KEVEX-762657 format. One line per 8 residues: number of its first residue (from 1); their letters; for each residue z, y, x of C-alpha. Coordinates in steps of 0.02 Angstrom, whole numbers, plus 50000, padded with zeros to 5 digits. Example, Ala and Ser with C-alpha at 12.3 -4.5 7.8 and 13.67 -1.06 7.14 Angstrom:
<nodes>
1> as> 50390/49775/50615 ~ 50357/49947/50684
</nodes>
This chain:
<nodes>
1> xxxxxxxx> 48634/47469/44607 ~ 48469/47428/44673 ~ 48425/47339/44838 ~ 48295/47339/44972 ~ 48217/47181/44921 ~ 48026/47203/44955 ~ 48040/47388/45018 ~ 47981/47429/45181
9> xxxxxxxx> 48027/47592/45270 ~ 47870/47682/45355 ~ 47929/47829/45413 ~ 48101/47919/45449 ~ 48132/48087/45349 ~ 48109/48202/45487 ~ 47931/48126/45557 ~ 47823/48183/45409
17> xxxxxxxx> 47702/48323/45441 ~ 47549/48410/45359 ~ 47449/48280/45469 ~ 47521/48146/45334 ~ 47451/48227/45177 ~ 47375/48104/45051 ~ 47469/47957/45150 ~ 47585/47846/45065
25> xxxxxxxx> 47755/47852/45137 ~ 47924/47763/45109 ~ 48087/47834/45183 ~ 48275/47810/45171 ~ 48428/47903/45192 ~ 48551/48002/45116 ~ 48549/48140/44988 ~ 48581/48330/45057
33> xxxxxxxx> 48538/48423/44903 ~ 48482/48415/44718 ~ 48383/48539/44636 ~ 48343/48528/44440 ~ 48212/48643/44381 ~ 48189/48556/44209 ~ 48026/48462/44236 ~ 48028/48445/44420
41> xxxxxxxx> 48176/48373/44527 ~ 48191/48419/44706 ~ 48311/48297/44819 ~ 48313/48342/45003 ~ 48340/48173/45082 ~ 48418/48164/45256 ~ 48432/48033/45393 ~ 48473/48059/45589
49> xxxxxxxx> 48302/48130/45616 ~ 48297/48268/45485 ~ 48256/48303/45300 ~ 48115/48292/45182 ~ 48093/48348/45010 ~ 48064/48227/44888 ~ 47990/48286/44721 ~ 48003/48196/44541
57> xxxxxxxx> 47895/48253/44406 ~ 47933/48197/44225 ~ 47758/48236/44171 ~ 47715/48099/44302 ~ 47838/47982/44276 ~ 47979/48014/44140 ~ 48080/47872/44174 ~ 48086/47891/44366
65> xxxxxxxx> 48128/48077/44333 ~ 48280/48027/44230 ~ 48346/47916/44362 ~ 48333/48053/44485 ~ 48427/48155/44369 ~ 48567/48044/44393 ~ 48571/48068/44579 ~ 48711/48167/44671
73> xxxxxxxx> 48753/48225/44851 ~ 48778/48083/44986 ~ 48692/47954/44874 ~ 48590/47828/44984 ~ 48417/47803/44920 ~ 48263/47735/44958 ~ 48107/47815/44914 ~ 47915/47789/44909
81> xxxxxxxx> 47775/47904/44868 ~ 47621/48006/44935 ~ 47628/48153/45052 ~ 47573/48308/44976 ~ 47566/48495/45025 ~ 47711/48603/44955 ~ 47571/48755/44949 ~ 47598/48919/45032
89> xxxxxxxx> 47713/48985/44933 ~ 47838/48856/44946 ~ 47829/48825/45136 ~ 48008/48810/45204 ~ 47977/48867/45383 ~ 48170/48814/45439 ~ 48117/48640/45417 ~ 47987/48539/45532
97> xxxxxxxx> 47939/48450/45373 ~ 47933/48592/45279 ~ 47740/48610/45243 ~ 47758/48449/45155 ~ 47848/48355/45012 ~ 47835/48175/44950 ~ 47781/48150/44763 ~ 47884/48007/44730
105> xxxxxxxx> 47843/47852/44637 ~ 47983/47750/44678 ~ 48161/47781/44686 ~ 48304/47651/44725 ~ 48476/47703/44727 ~ 48557/47594/44865 ~ 48733/47669/44848 ~ 48821/47805/44752
113> xxxxxxxx> 48947/47919/44831 ~ 49120/47997/44771 ~ 49115/48186/44805 ~ 49150/48200/45000 ~ 49308/48299/45054 ~ 49178/48429/45131 ~ 49009/48482/45121 ~ 48893/48388/45248
121> xxxxxxxx> 48820/48547/45331 ~ 48772/48595/45502 ~ 48895/48703/45606 ~ 49028/48671/45477 ~ 49187/48773/45489 ~ 49294/48628/45412 ~ 49464/48612/45513 ~ 49478/48484/45645
129> xxxxxxxx> 49602/48385/45580 ~ 49504/48354/45408 ~ 49332/48318/45515 ~ 49419/48184/45616 ~ 49502/48100/45466 ~ 49330/48071/45398 ~ 49237/48065/45557 ~ 49104/47957/45490
137> xxxxxxxx> 49057/48097/45373 ~ 49060/48230/45513 ~ 48949/48131/45612 ~ 48816/48130/45472 ~ 48794/48319/45508 ~ 48639/48370/45597 ~ 48721/48459/45739 ~ 48836/48311/45783
145> xxxxxxxx> 48690/48182/45763 ~ 48584/48290/45887 ~ 48738/48296/46009 ~ 48763/48096/45998 ~ 48576/48084/46020 ~ 48573/48193/46172 ~ 48728/48081/46251 ~ 48616/47926/46224
153> xxxxxxxx> 48472/48024/46320 ~ 48579/48079/46470 ~ 48635/47901/46478 ~ 48479/47829/46476 ~ 48422/47957/46618 ~ 48563/47909/46718 ~ 48511/47728/46707 ~ 48346/47739/46753
161> xxxxxxxx> 48368/47877/46898 ~ 48497/47769/46986 ~ 48376/47607/46955 ~ 48238/47702/47038 ~ 48347/47752/47173 ~ 48396/47561/47226 ~ 48559/47553/47120 ~ 48619/47398/47034
169> xxxxxxxx> 48718/47423/46871 ~ 48874/47301/46888 ~ 49007/47283/46769 ~ 49186/47280/46822 ~ 49347/47212/46727 ~ 49431/47312/46590 ~ 49596/47200/46633 ~ 49650/47248/46799
177> xxxxxxxx> 49803/47259/46912 ~ 49925/47408/46874 ~ 49933/47515/47037 ~ 50040/47659/46989 ~ 49977/47801/47109 ~ 49918/47948/47003 ~ 49905/47943/46808 ~ 50001/47830/46710
185> xxxxxxxx> 49927/47669/46655 ~ 49882/47587/46482 ~ 49975/47432/46496 ~ 49911/47271/46404 ~ 50057/47127/46394 ~ 49999/46949/46436 ~ 50030/46812/46317 ~ 49991/46672/46435
193> xxxxxxxx> 50085/46755/46575 ~ 50252/46816/46486 ~ 50331/46976/46556 ~ 50159/47011/46664 ~ 50046/47151/46610 ~ 49869/47195/46636 ~ 49822/47381/46652 ~ 49674/47467/46583
201> xxxxxxxx> 49567/47541/46722 ~ 49587/47732/46768 ~ 49423/47715/46852 ~ 49335/47554/46947 ~ 49387/47630/47113 ~ 49443/47471/47201 ~ 49319/47362/47119 ~ 49165/47470/47182
209> xxxxxxxx> 49245/47465/47348 ~ 49245/47287/47344 ~ 49068/47286/47290 ~ 49030/47375/47443 ~ 49109/47240/47553 ~ 49022/47120/47446 ~ 48847/47174/47521 ~ 48780/47251/47357
217> xxxxxxxx> 48747/47432/47451 ~ 48720/47532/47296 ~ 48813/47515/47134 ~ 48813/47613/46971 ~ 48906/47594/46811 ~ 48931/47693/46645 ~ 49103/47635/46620 ~ 49258/47669/46504
225> xxxxxxxx> 49423/47721/46589 ~ 49598/47753/46528 ~ 49737/47864/46578 ~ 49907/47902/46489 ~ 49916/48069/46499 ~ 49924/48243/46411 ~ 49769/48297/46323 ~ 49680/48451/46328
233> xxxxxxxx> 49509/48512/46265 ~ 49426/48423/46410 ~ 49535/48260/46423 ~ 49555/48106/46316 ~ 49652/47948/46353 ~ 49487/47849/46349 ~ 49332/47922/46432 ~ 49166/47875/46500
241> xxxxxxxx> 49122/47890/46687 ~ 48951/47884/46762 ~ 49018/47795/46913 ~ 48923/47755/47090 ~ 48947/47692/47263 ~ 48850/47686/47409 ~ 48855/47594/47579 ~ 48802/47658/47761
249> xxxxxxxx> 48809/47844/47697 ~ 48901/48003/47742 ~ 48941/48156/47639 ~ 48759/48210/47646 ~ 48690/48069/47585 ~ 48797/48048/47420 ~ 48776/48233/47388 ~ 48576/48217/47407
257> xxxxxxxx> 48554/48082/47296 ~ 48668/48147/47169 ~ 48575/48324/47169 ~ 48418/48237/47132 ~ 48498/48149/46981 ~ 48580/48326/46911 ~ 48395/48393/46950 ~ 48301/48273/46860
265> xxxxxxxx> 48436/48266/46705 ~ 48412/48436/46676 ~ 48237/48448/46691 ~ 48212/48305/46562 ~ 48353/48358/46442 ~ 48335/48554/46430 ~ 48182/48582/46532 ~ 48270/48689/46670
273> xxxxxxxx> 48221/48685/46827 ~ 48380/48667/46957 ~ 48341/48724/47127 ~ 48399/48615/47283 ~ 48509/48609/47385 ~ 48652/48648/47288 ~ 48773/48781/47379 ~ 48914/48702/47472
281> xxxxxxxx> 49089/48792/47489 ~ 49245/48713/47587 ~ 49416/48704/47460 ~ 49492/48840/47564 ~ 49355/48967/47549 ~ 49343/48941/47361 ~ 49530/48959/47332 ~ 49531/49126/47428
289> xxxxxxxx> 49377/49195/47350 ~ 49392/49141/47186 ~ 49573/49066/47156 ~ 49507/48901/47084 ~ 49442/48746/47155 ~ 49317/48739/47025 ~ 49261/48926/47027 ~ 49131/48998/46899
297> xxxxxxxx> 48982/49085/47000 ~ 48906/49172/46859 ~ 48991/49336/46891 ~ 49079/49415/47034 ~ 49268/49477/47022 ~ 49304/49398/47188 ~ 49488/49398/47250 ~ 49537/49500/47396
305> xxxxxxxx> 49699/49482/47501 ~ 49809/49647/47520 ~ 49951/49569/47577 ~ 49940/49676/47748 ~ 49938/49845/47640 ~ 50079/49772/47521 ~ 50184/49717/47676 ~ 50187/49895/47745
313> xxxxxxxx> 50215/49995/47577 ~ 50391/50046/47498 ~ 50353/49964/47330 ~ 50468/49824/47318 ~ 50348/49720/47200 ~ 50227/49704/47326 ~ 50324/49711/47486 ~ 50447/49563/47444
321> xxxxxxxx> 50321/49436/47414 ~ 50234/49476/47579 ~ 50396/49467/47669 ~ 50432/49297/47588 ~ 50270/49218/47646 ~ 50179/49231/47477 ~ 50028/49355/47455 ~ 49984/49503/47357
329> xxxxxxxx> 49795/49490/47302 ~ 49679/49580/47183 ~ 49510/49565/47091 ~ 49392/49719/47044 ~ 49339/49696/46872 ~ 49169/49809/46892 ~ 49152/49911/46733 ~ 49322/49858/46678
337> xxxxxxxx> 49388/50026/46687 ~ 49275/50084/46554 ~ 49285/49915/46454 ~ 49475/49893/46451 ~ 49594/50003/46351 ~ 49766/50022/46402 ~ 49825/49904/46259 ~ 49704/49780/46319
345> xxxxxxxx> 49764/49785/46495 ~ 49945/49749/46424 ~ 49870/49594/46353 ~ 49797/49541/46525 ~ 49971/49558/46595 ~ 50029/49436/46453 ~ 49896/49317/46490 ~ 49942/49306/46673
353> xxxxxxxx> 50119/49263/46637 ~ 50055/49090/46560 ~ 49998/49058/46740 ~ 50189/49094/46793 ~ 50144/49260/46860 ~ 50284/49383/46841 ~ 50168/49535/46784 ~ 50003/49619/46827
361> xxxxxxxx> 49986/49789/46914 ~ 49828/49885/46898 ~ 49731/50035/46940 ~ 49595/50107/46834 ~ 49464/50220/46900 ~ 49377/50331/46759 ~ 49302/50496/46761 ~ 49326/50510/46943
369> xxxxxxxx> 49530/50487/46924 ~ 49631/50352/46960 ~ 49772/50301/46861 ~ 49886/50148/46894 ~ 50051/50052/46831 ~ 50129/50098/47002 ~ 50088/50268/47049 ~ 50261/50334/47071
377> xxxxxxxx> 50308/50191/47185 ~ 50172/50211/47311 ~ 50103/50336/47405 ~ 49939/50414/47378 ~ 49863/50355/47551 ~ 49929/50170/47492 ~ 49834/50171/47336 ~ 49667/50240/47424
385> xxxxxxxx> 49686/50091/47533 ~ 49697/49972/47393 ~ 49550/50039/47310 ~ 49456/50037/47480 ~ 49499/49857/47506 ~ 49442/49823/47320 ~ 49291/49921/47361 ~ 49307/50001/47182
393> xxxxxxxx> 49203/50134/47110 ~ 49218/50247/46956 ~ 49220/50146/46804 ~ 49302/49997/46883 ~ 49468/49921/46852 ~ 49593/49842/47001 ~ 49706/49695/46938 ~ 49830/49644/47059
401> xxxxxxxx> 49960/49502/47057 ~ 50094/49471/47181 ~ 50199/49318/47207 ~ 50321/49227/47355 ~ 50207/49064/47298 ~ 50021/49074/47348 ~ 49969/48947/47218 ~ 50036/49057/47071
409> xxxxxxxx> 49943/49209/47133 ~ 49777/49096/47141 ~ 49811/49013/46962 ~ 49847/49183/46889 ~ 49697/49277/46961 ~ 49579/49137/46969 ~ 49611/49114/46779 ~ 49612/49313/46747
417> xxxxxxxx> 49433/49337/46831 ~ 49365/49219/46705 ~ 49460/49298/46554 ~ 49384/49471/46602 ~ 49222/49398/46610 ~ 49234/49307/46446 ~ 49294/49469/46351 ~ 49146/49561/46441
425> xxxxxxxx> 49011/49438/46375 ~ 48982/49388/46559 ~ 48972/49209/46527 ~ 48811/49162/46489 ~ 48797/48974/46449 ~ 48597/48963/46494 ~ 48638/49022/46656 ~ 48685/48858/46758
433> xxxxxxxx> 48773/48882/46934 ~ 48796/48715/47031 ~ 48916/48705/47172 ~ 48999/48579/47293 ~ 49171/48596/47339 ~ 49208/48510/47501 ~ 49347/48490/47622 ~ 49492/48475/47493
441> xxxxxxxx> 49663/48444/47569 ~ 49683/48250/47608 ~ 49872/48257/47572 ~ 49997/48378/47476 ~ 50190/48367/47490 ~ 50290/48307/47336 ~ 50447/48406/47317 ~ 50490/48283/47175
449> xxxxxxxx> 50463/48131/47262 ~ 50505/48189/47430 ~ 50342/48122/47516 ~ 50163/48156/47534 ~ 50046/48113/47407 ~ 49848/48079/47408 ~ 49769/48232/47332 ~ 49617/48121/47263
457> xxxxxxxx> 49665/47937/47315 ~ 49735/47845/47451 ~ 49567/47778/47498 ~ 49480/47934/47547 ~ 49431/47964/47735 ~ 49501/48113/47825 ~ 49378/48222/47910 ~ 49339/48151/48084
465> xxxxxxxx> 49395/48308/48184 ~ 49551/48304/48082 ~ 49608/48135/48132 ~ 49739/48195/48269 ~ 49825/48297/48119 ~ 49885/48134/48046 ~ 50014/48118/48196 ~ 50054/48301/48218
473> xxxxxxxx> 50041/48395/48044 ~ 49966/48295/47889 ~ 49973/48430/47776 ~ 49835/48507/47864 ~ 49708/48369/47873 ~ 49542/48392/47773 ~ 49471/48256/47675 ~ 49300/48204/47662
481> xxxxxxxx> 49304/48240/47478 ~ 49186/48340/47362 ~ 49180/48395/47181 ~ 49031/48447/47098 ~ 49053/48603/46989 ~ 48956/48684/46858 ~ 49007/48857/46775 ~ 49189/48831/46819
489> xxxxxxxx> 49202/48658/46751 ~ 49215/48495/46865 ~ 49074/48379/46815 ~ 49136/48248/46944 ~ 49183/48223/47112 ~ 49213/48085/47244 ~ 49228/48045/47438 ~ 49192/47938/47580
497> xxxxxxxx> 49308/47806/47593 ~ 49407/47726/47726 ~ 49339/47574/47788 ~ 49448/47554/47947 ~ 49595/47441/47914 ~ 49701/47530/48046 ~ 49674/47698/47972 ~ 49698/47631/47802
505> xxxxxxxx> 49879/47577/47860 ~ 49898/47739/47934 ~ 49870/47813/47759 ~ 49988/47706/47673 ~ 50123/47737/47805 ~ 50096/47933/47770 ~ 50104/47895/47587 ~ 50276/47825/47605
513> xxxxxxxx> 50227/47647/47578 ~ 50303/47500/47675 ~ 50188/47364/47732 ~ 50274/47238/47608 ~ 50246/47377/47467 ~ 50063/47421/47518 ~ 50013/47230/47507 ~ 50094/47212/47336
521> xxxxxxxx> 50003/47350/47281 ~ 49837/47343/47360 ~ 49845/47176/47463 ~ 49672/47109/47392 ~ 49587/47263/47453 ~ 49679/47271/47619 ~ 49637/47087/47654 ~ 49451/47121/47598
529> xxxxxxxx> 49447/47248/47743 ~ 49476/47118/47869 ~ 49312/47037/47827 ~ 49196/47172/47887 ~ 49189/47336/47783 ~ 49035/47440/47785 ~ 49043/47640/47788 ~ 49045/47680/47595
537> xxxxxxxx> 49073/47840/47493 ~ 49032/47876/47316 ~ 49090/47978/47151 ~ 49102/47984/46973 ~ 49035/48104/46839 ~ 49142/48134/46677 ~ 49005/48109/46548 ~ 49094/48180/46412
545> xxxxxxxx> 49121/48349/46514 ~ 48937/48329/46569 ~ 48853/48306/46392 ~ 48981/48442/46328 ~ 48901/48575/46438 ~ 48729/48526/46422 ~ 48740/48541/46226 ~ 48844/48696/46233
553> xxxxxxxx> 48999/48625/46134 ~ 49172/48692/46181 ~ 49268/48526/46172 ~ 49232/48346/46227 ~ 49290/48299/46059 ~ 49125/48349/45981 ~ 49028/48241/46100 ~ 49122/48091/46076
561> xxxxxxxx> 49082/47980/45921 ~ 49276/47942/45873 ~ 49373/48050/45988 ~ 49571/48054/45995 ~ 49682/48202/45951 ~ 49798/48305/46054 ~ 49941/48155/46039 ~ 49805/48030/46086
569> xxxxxxxx> 49808/47955/45908 ~ 49640/47929/45795 ~ 49666/48011/45621 ~ 49538/47905/45551 ~ 49606/47738/45590 ~ 49777/47788/45595 ~ 49797/47709/45785 ~ 49909/47676/45872
577> xxxxxxxx> 50005/47590/45728 ~ 50141/47462/45711 ~ 50102/47275/45743 ~ 50160/47131/45652 ~ 50317/47035/45712 ~ 50240/46875/45751 ~ 50119/46977/45881 ~ 50258/47043/45961
585> xxxxxxxx> 50348/46873/45972 ~ 50192/46786/46047 ~ 50180/46935/46175 ~ 50375/46918/46224 ~ 50404/47092/46176 ~ 50557/47168/46083 ~ 50541/47344/46012 ~ 50707/47421/46084
593> xxxxxxx> 50691/47599/46037 ~ 50763/47686/45886 ~ 50580/47677/45799 ~ 50592/47512/45700 ~ 50438/47430/45648 ~ 50474/47471/45475 ~ 50440/47657/45510
</nodes>
């Protein structure tokens, strides 16, 4: 096996151009492909910048050509030679280096490779399990390397932008106190303090508030966070946040500085001019118009309330939910009457059942005539009233969901409008629609726990005009909270925080915490508030989601170098795994479940 002793790489593979013709060059990388044309051997050499063709001519150097003959895919090589033109008939227009080749004068085989379990090609259709088992090979693919490089540029832009706007990057601890209020913590046993545990941070929330109390004024951090929760396409047990906090601010200040960041980022990374300011929409309006607190604004199909029409009709499926305090709502899928067949409409009915809807009623307008799934149960005038409410015209499809629980109606229709848009090809990825969703509910009542719980977290401030509601009807109180939404995906969110000791005490009381319990969980923060807390607020972006959207990927697993899978395991290393009994003894831990360490 050859070594790199005395060899000096002068270029990356993807850097060479026609301007380098006649110049010496030395490159290193992995073999993408070998082509043997008898007297000529062509090796496509790949590194993270691209591919260059290395040519070995037996007429020029027979021993070197014989050595090149032994090379196979994924061998690691170092090659030196002279850059020359490929000639007009041999140009590869698909490669940035396609006009040139490296006529090789030296070849070093640095490492040999077994045949890989899948071909290292761009946009591979290899199944995810195999890709993640051999993630180090999967990451060699050009599209994966571009994505990871984009992630680097996005974090670099964040650091530079916030630095230029007066933020200090400050690290907060990874081993923290468990404060179970929200998602489950990942716990870390302490060897030095038997029976006691650290928690990995779900976010740096309390520490960044303490930094504001410490007078640092503007903080940011690109930080890892951990939540022991069920996974989805956009969730991981460990993830990365762009986290920030500001003092002496209100909502407008936080939103303005973050709009500037997103405008800067999209211009630098995608060369897209994002107009400012972003649209703002109260949570209540978002739910009533779109059935979602993260609405996709790239298309219409807005929800319309027809509960009043339903309450006056004889059709029990509509009337009963209206009488039980629920609602009946519709969306008008413009052009859907011509687009969707009866079989496809039946498929949409099955789709809404996954959101707990009992069914889907519909009216289709085609050829100037209306057909519906409930025509025999309703008067013609009632059907016409629904069509008028929907503002329907020829070629449209009106879809209706009724339920005694409004949250089911919203969830079903909110998802249905997006599904219809997807099937109709209306979700253009290059169309970026930003939205601030504001004025979230401060609290929601948990039937399971029999108490109010914080919609965001217990440090979120209520809107000033709603403060009297904390004593009379806390469920109606709105929060000074905001989420940034892009094309139906929540990129991040935050709030203005409570900085008054009295108001924070009242919040803990509403959440059912005794004074003693609040001190046990949050005493460090409450004590700090006694020494002068500035008004402050902030937010955090999900970096993984942001990169996913900007690179056009479907899952955050495609933008994380070494992600976990659905059951929070990592196929490549096999973690989580059993540990040695001595380690458990040192931590004073006994495994009491039926899963023995031998398993």
